[in-house]
C-alpha positions in Angstrom: 50.5 24.5 54.7 49.9 22.0 57.2 50.7 24.4 60.0 48.4 27.0 58.4 45.5 24.5 58.4 46.2 23.2 61.9 43.9 25.8 63.6 41.1 25.0 61.2 41.6 21.3 61.6 41.6 21.7 65.4 38.4 23.9 65.3 36.7 21.4 63.0 37.7 18.5 65.2 36.4 20.4 68.3 33.2 21.2 66.5 32.8 17.6 65.4 33.3 16.4 69.0 30.7 18.9 70.2 28.3 17.8 67.5 28.9 14.2 68.3 28.4 14.8 72.0 25.1 16.7 71.2 23.9 13.9 68.9 24.8 11.3 71.5 23.1 13.3 74.3 20.0 13.7 72.1 20.0 10.0 71.2 20.3 9.1 74.8 17.4 11.4 75.7 15.3 9.9 72.9 16.2 6.4 74.0 15.3 7.3 77.6 12.0 8.7 76.5 11.3 5.7 74.4 12.1 3.4 77.3 9.9 5.4 79.7 7.1 5.4 77.1 7.5 1.6 76.6 7.5 0.9 80.3 4.4 3.0 80.7 2.7 1.2 77.8 3.8 -2.1 79.3 2.3 -1.1 82.7 -1.0 0.0 81.0 -1.1 -3.3 79.0 -0.5 -5.3 82.2 -3.1 -3.4 84.1 -5.6 -3.8 81.3 -4.8 -7.5 81.1 -5.2 -7.9 84.9 -8.5 -6.1 84.8 -9.7 -8.2 81.8 -8.6 -11.3 83.6 -10.3 -10.4 86.8 -13.5 -9.5 84.9 -13.4 -12.8 83.0 -12.7 -14.7 86.2 -15.7 -13.0 87.8 -17.9 -13.8 84.8 -16.6 -17.4 84.8 -17.3 -17.7 88.5 -20.8 -16.4 88.1 -21.4 -18.9 85.2 -20.0 -21.8 87.3 -22.1 -20.8 90.3 -25.2 -20.8 88.2 -24.3 -24.2 86.7 -23.6 -25.6 90.2 -26.9 -24.2 91.5 -28.7 -25.8 88.6 -27.0 -29.2 89.2 -27.8 -28.9 92.9 -31.5 -28.1 92.2 -31.7 -31.0 89.7 -30.2 -33.3 92.4 -32.7 -32.0 94.9 -35.6 -32.4 92.6 -34.5 -36.0 91.7 -34.2 -36.8 95.4 -37.7 -35.4 96.1 -39.1 -37.4 93.1 -37.4 -40.5 94.5 -38.9 -39.9 98.0 -42.3 -39.3 96.5 -42.1 -42.4 94.4 -41.0 -44.4 97.4 -43.9 -43.0 99.4 -46.3 -44.0 96.6 -44.8 -47.5 96.5 -44.9 -48.0 100.3 -48.5 -46.7 100.4 -49.6 -49.1 97.6 -47.9 -52.0 99.3 -49.6 -51.1 102.6 -53.1 -50.9 101.1 -52.6 -54.1 99.2 -52.0 -55.7 102.5 -55.6 -55.0 103.3 -56.6 -58.0 101.2 -55.5 -60.2 104.1 -57.7 -58.3 106.6 -60.9 -60.1 107.6 -62.8 -56.8 106.9 -61.7 -56.8 103.2 -65.0 -58.2 101.8 -66.8 -55.2 103.4 -64.2 -52.9 101.9 -64.8 -54.4 98.5 -68.6 -53.8 98.9 -67.9 -50.2 100.0 -65.5 -49.6 97.0 -68.1 -51.1 94.6 -70.8 -48.8 95.9 -68.4 -45.8 95.6 -67.5 -46.7 92.1 -71.2 -47.0 91.0 -72.0 -43.7 92.8 -69.2 -42.0 90.9 -69.8 -43.5 87.5 -73.4 -44.7 87.5 -75.4 -47.7 88.6 -75.1 -49.4 85.2 -71.3 -49.9 85.5 -69.8 -53.4 85.6 -67.7 -53.7 88.8 -64.9 -56.3 88.9 -62.6 -57.2 91.7 -58.9 -56.7 90.8 -56.1 -59.2 91.6 -54.0 -56.5 93.4 -57.0 -55.4 95.4 -60.0 -53.1 95.1 -62.4 -52.8 92.1 -62.5 -51.4 88.6 -65.9 -50.2 87.3 -66.5 -49.8 83.6 -69.3 -49.2 81.1 -70.5 -47.0 78.3 -67.2 -45.0 77.9 -66.8 -44.5 81.7 -64.3 -46.0 84.0 -63.9 -45.6 87.7 -60.7 -47.0 89.2 -61.1 -48.0 92.8 -58.1 -50.4 92.9 -56.1 -50.3 96.1 -53.0 -49.1 94.3 -54.9 -46.2 92.5 -56.5 -45.2 95.8 -53.1 -45.2 97.5 -51.6 -43.0 94.7 -54.6 -40.6 94.9 -54.2 -40.4 98.7 -50.5 -39.5 98.4 -51.3 -36.9 95.6 -54.1 -35.5 97.8 -51.4 -34.6 100.4 -50.3 -31.9 98.0 -47.8 -29.6 99.6 -48.0 -31.5 102.8 -45.8 -34.2 101.2 -43.0 -31.6 101.2 -42.5 -32.2 104.9 -40.8 -35.5 103.9 -37.7 -33.7 102.8 -38.0 -30.4 104.7 -35.3 -29.9 107.3 
């Protein structure tokens, strides 16, 4: 009986080997396809990540540039303000030095006349310790102190004062 079943056993064994090889080949093909698809997906993810990273880096660079420009502008404006304040202080000190000039009494007379002309003849004019005069009366006030005149003179320069910090 064994001999009678030998051809059948041999045929079944051969068929099993053929089937196993076919299953193995199909599994290898599917594995290769999965690996190829996974590699392609990994390349796509990596390319997307690089593009996203580049876009984010560009956006961050723009934001940082804007912040840097704002900081620089703030520093420039602060330096301009400091230069203008220094000009005002030096101008005020220079005009206060006029108190020591022999012509100062005539300057006081002229400032008193200007104050009355601007505010009215009924104003009370008083000489100020820092120089110049202050005229007041009936809700009016005309400041002709040397310091105030120096500040007005600097302010009257307007845009011309920009030449102080222009290159």
